N, C-alpha and C positions, 0 to 999 in steps of 0.2 A: 396571462402568464397562465402555462401549460401548467396543469398538475397531472403527475404520473403517479398509479397507483401499485405499488408491488407487494407480489404475497409471498408468503416463505410458506416452505412447507413445515417449518419447523419453529417453535413461539420465540420471539425475539422479545429481549428487554426493553421497556420505555420507562426510563429512569429519569425522574426530578436532579437537574445537574448539581445542584448547590446542597441536596440533601444527601444520596446515594452514599451510602457507605460497603467497601468491599471488605469481604469475608478475610481473615488471618490465613487462609489456606490458597496455596498454589492453582491456580486456572489450569493449569496444563496435568498438573498428574495429581490434582488433591491432595499434598502434601503437606505438612507443616511450613508456612513461609517463615523465614526471617530475613528477609530481604526486601529490600523496595524496589519496582520497575516503575519508569514513569512509559507510559503510553502517552504518545500525542498525536493529536488528528491537525491537519490544516487543510484551508479550503483549496480545491482540485479546481481553479478557477483557468479555463483556457485567455492566454496570454496573446492578444491579437496585435502585429507589429505595427500597424498602424490604428492608431483609435477610430478614426470614422470607419474601417472595416467589419468593427464589431456592431451588430445586428442593434444591441441594446444601448451603443453610446446614443448620446445627447447631445446638443452643442451647449444645451445650459447647465449642462451640469449633469448628476449620476441621475436616473431615473430609476434606479435598482435598488433596493436594500442589498448592500454586502458587507460584511464582516469578516476582515481577513484576519483576525485574531487567531495564534494558535491556544488549542482549549488542550489542557493534559492531564491524564488521572493517575493520580498514583496508586499503584497495585501492588498487595504481598506477592512475593513468590519463592521460592526453594531455590535453594544456591544453583542448582543441575539448567534452572531454566533463567537464570539470571540475563539481561541483555547490555550487553557493552558496546554502547553505541559508535566509541570511535573506533572499535575494530570493524564494525560496519559500514562504516562510512569510509574508512580508508578503503576495505576492499572492493568496494562501489566505486570509489575513484580509480582503484587500479585498472577494473573492470571498462569503465567509461574509457581511459587511455587507450588499452591495448586495444580497444574497440574503433576506437577513431584512430590508430595507426595501423590495425589491418585495412579499415577502407578506404583509405588512401593511397593502402597498395595495392587493393583492389583492379583500381584502373592501371597501373601496369600489367598486371597478372592478364586482364581481359586483352588487352592490347598483343601482348604477347601469345596469348591461345588464339587469338582471332587471326595473328600473324601467319602462324604453324599450321592453321587448319586453311588458310587461304591461299597457300603454298603447297599444302597437300604432303607437309610432314607431318611426322607423330608430334605431339604435344610435348613440349618440355616436362623434365618429369619435377624442377621444381615451380611448376605451376600444380601439379599433384602434392608435394608437399605443402604448400597454400593453399590449396584446400583443408588439406588436414589441420594445419593451426590455425585455420580461420574456424574451421568446426568446434577444435579445444576451446578458441574465445567467445566463443558462444553460448557453447558448456559452462565457460566459468560464470559468463554474465548473466547465465539463469540460476545458475547458485548462490549470486551475489546479490541478485535483488529479489531471491525466494524470500517468502515472511519468512520470521525464525518461528519456533512451533510457540512463541507466548503472542506473536501477531496473530498467529493463523486460529490459536484458541481462544483470544480475549479481540475480537474484532468491532470496528469502533464503523456501524453505519451510517451516520448521519445524527443531525440537528432536525428540530421540527425548523418551524417559519422563526418565532421567537427567540431559538436558544435558550429554551428552557427545560428541555426535556433532550435526552440523548438515545439513540437506538443503539446496542449493543448487542451483537452475536456472541452465543458462548455455545463452544462444542463439547464443553465439559458437561455431564448433566448433573453431579454432586455437588460442581460449584455452582451450576444455578437454580438447583433448591437450597443452598445456603444462602445466595446473593438473595433469593427470594425470602425467605424467615429471617434476614439481618433486615430488609427494608419492607417491610409490610405496606408502609403511607408510601413509600417513595419511590418504589420499583411495580410495576403490570406486566406481564405475557403479551403481547400482540401478534398478530399473523401478518398483517400489513401494514404498512406505512404510506402517506400521501407524501411523496417530494413536491416541491414546487417552484 
């Protein structure tokens, strides 16, 4: 089992999962909060096409502790930074569908561009229009999958091995001070973590 030690320039919060209480202010702008937002984390595990390709696969069963549950934290936010998951999921689904359609058309665009180049003709104008549409879809995909201001200012880095403590990176120093004063016994600042 390899251990990776990760250092951080700004200190991050190490808080006990069962006892952490978040301040009643917005983590983005420090305004008084009147809405609730759920920030969830899911374990990002690589899913192998066949189990035998996984280096950690054991025929007798799992040889590694894994916790596949989703952990959510309820955070108070202001009206300006309230997250609507439905709109975000729809936008990401639309951009994924658009990217898959454009990827399937790219085969034909490459065939026609190669044919024009091989025959010594100028490249067809619709190939250039395809490149413009491809660029626009890449920009749309970037905007759809870019983290929201709340996700960017309140980032869950991970959990310790026993999932007793969570590591949170906060951008807003005022919110960080409020969190530390509200949780003197359940939270501490650390500069490095060891991931197993």
